[in-house]
N, C-alpha and C positions, 0 to 999 in steps of 0.2 A: 714354345711349350717345353717344359722340363721332361726329359726322357723318364719313363716310368721306372727304369731300373736304377736310377740314382737315389741314394739315401739322402735325406735332408737333415741338417743339424746333427750330424753324426759325431759321436764321441770318439776322438782319435787319441785319447790320453795314453793308451797302452801301446801305441804304434811307434813311439820313439824310445830310444834307450833311456832317456832321462825321465820319461813318463810325466812330463809337465802337463797339467790339466788343460785340455784344449778340445775344440770341436771344429768340424769342417761344415761349411754351409752346404756343400755337395760332396758326395763320397761314392766311389765305385770300387768294388773289389773284383779283380780279375782272377777267376778260379780255374777256368777251363776254356776249351776251344770256342764255345758259344759266346763266352764273355769277350774273347779277343775280337770277335766280329762286331761287338757293340762299342769298341774303343773309339773308332772314328766318329761315331755319333756323339759320344760323350765329349770328345775333343772339339767337335764342331759346335756343340752347344756352348761350351766354355768360350770359344773364340767369338762366336756371334754375340755373346753377352759380355764380352770384354772382361772375362774372369781369369785370374791367374790359375795355373795348373801346377800341381806338384805330383810327380811320380815317385812312389815310395816303395822301397824294398824292405829290408829288415829294420830300417831306422837306426842302425848302429851309430851313425855319426850325426844324428838329428836331435835338436832341441827345439820344441815348438814354443816360440816366443810370442804367442797370441792366445787370446781366449777363444776367439772365433775366427777361423780362416775364411775370408769372404771370397772363396773360389772353389775349385775342384781338387780334391785329393784322390789319386788313383793308387790303390794298394795292389801290388803284384803278389799273387798267391800261386803262381804257376810252378808246380813242384814235380819232381821225378828225375831220375837219371838212369842211363843204361850204357852198357858196353856194346859197341857195334863192330862187326867184322866187315872189312871192305877189301878191295883189290890192293889198296895202299897200306893195309895194316889195321890195327885196332884203334878205334875211336871212342871217345867218351862224349855222349850227347846229354846235356843237362839243361833243364828248364831254369829260368833266370831267378826264381825265388828260392832255389835250393841254396843252403848254406855251404860255403866253400870247405870249411874245416871237416864236417862229417863226410863229405865226399872224399877228401884227402885220406882220411882214416879208412874209409870203406874200400878205396882202391887198393890200399896196402893189405888189409886184412882179408878181404874177400877175393881179390884178384891178383895178389902178390905183385902189385905194381907200385914202385916207390916214387914215381915221378912227382906226385903232388905233396910228398912228405914235408917240404919246406913250408907248406901252407897250413899245416896242422896248427890249430889255434888262431888262425887268421879270422878276424871277425868279418861279417858281412856275407852277401849273397853272390852268386855267380854273376848276376846282372851288374851289380855294383863293381865287382872285381874287373869285369870286362870293360865297362865304360871308363873306369879310372885306371886301367892298366895296372892293377894291384900287383904287388910283389913283395917278397922278403926272402932273406937267406939265399940269395943268388938265383931266384926264379921269378920271372915276370910273366904275366898273362900273354903278352905279345910273343913270347918265345914258344909257346905250346898251343896257342889258339889256332884253329884252322878256318873256322867260319862262324858267322852268327846268322840266325833267322830273325828277320826284323819285319815289323809292320810299319809301312809308311802311313802316318796318321793323316796326311793331306790327301793322298790318292786312295787309301784303303787297300793298297796292294802289299802282298807279302813277298819278300825277296831274301836271297841268301847273299851275304857280303863276305868275301874272303878277307883275310887279315891285311893284305896289301891295300885294301880300300878304306881301312879304318884310321889311318893317319896316327898311328901310335907314337907317343912320346912319353917322357917320364911322368907317370901318373895322369896321363891324358890320352884321349882318343877323340875321334870325330863324333862318337856317340855321347860323350859327356856333356850334359847340359843341353842336349838337342831335344827340344820339345816336340819335334815332328817325327821322331823315330822311337818306337817301342821295341825293345829287344825281347824276343820270345824265348829263344834257346841259343845255346852255344855248343859248338863241336870242337873238341880238343884232340890233338894227335898224341896218342899214348906211346908211339914208337920213338919219340925224341929221346936222345941220350945225352946226359950231362955227367960224364965220368969224373969230372973235376969237382963236382958238388958233394962235399962231405956230408951234407945234411940228408942226402938221399940214401945214406947207409944207416941212418938211425931208425928207431922205432917211433910210432906215434907218441908213446909215453915219454921217450927221451926228448922228442921235439917240444912237447908241452913244458918240460922242465927247462929246456934251453930258452924258450920264449919267456917263461916267467923270470928267468935269471937276467934277461937282457932288457925287458920292457916293463914299465911300471903297470900295476893293476889299476882297474877303475875305468870310468867312462871318459870319452873325449868326443869333441865335435868341432 
C-alpha cells in the first residue's frame, strides 16, 4: 500500500536548476522532525516495489532528463542554522537544506566570523557540500566539519558521525551516493584558524567579485 503522505504524479519542474519539465511518480518533501520519522517508511516502500530513489537538495547541479520519473523523489527542505557554545568553543549547526552562501555571509556580518568567506557565492546546500566535500579558494568542508547527524534509512536509527568516519577525499565522502543514509544536519567548528588564507580577509562583496572574475556565469550539471 502506498503511504498516504506520498504525493502522486508530482510536478518537479521547478526543483532543478535547469527547470526541465518533469514529474515524479512518487514525491515526498521533508520539512520538519515529523517528516524525518516518515523517511524510513518512504524508503521501504520504494525498495519493496523496486523503485529508484533520488534525494534532492537545491537541485543546483541537476537536469531532469525524463518526462516522468518512475520512482520516488525525496526533496529535503530542512532549514535553519544557529551558533552553539560548547566546552570546545563555538560551533555552527546547520540543517542540510540551508544554502551554503547565505550562511557564509551571515557568519561574517552577524557574528564577525570570516571562516566561511571563501564559500560566498558557492552554489548548493549544506547537505550537498558535506556529501561532496565541497570547497573553493583554499577551504574544504573536511577541514572545518566536526560531525553530521544522520538517519540510517535501513534501521531507522539516528546517529552522529564524526569527520574521521566519513572517508573524505577530493569531492568525495562516504555519504555521497549512499542511498541508505540521510543527512539531517551538520556541525562545524568555528574556532579553526587559517591565517594563510587571504580570502578570509575579504568582505562578502569582494568575494562575489573574485568569484565572478574567475568562474563563468550560468548553469552546470
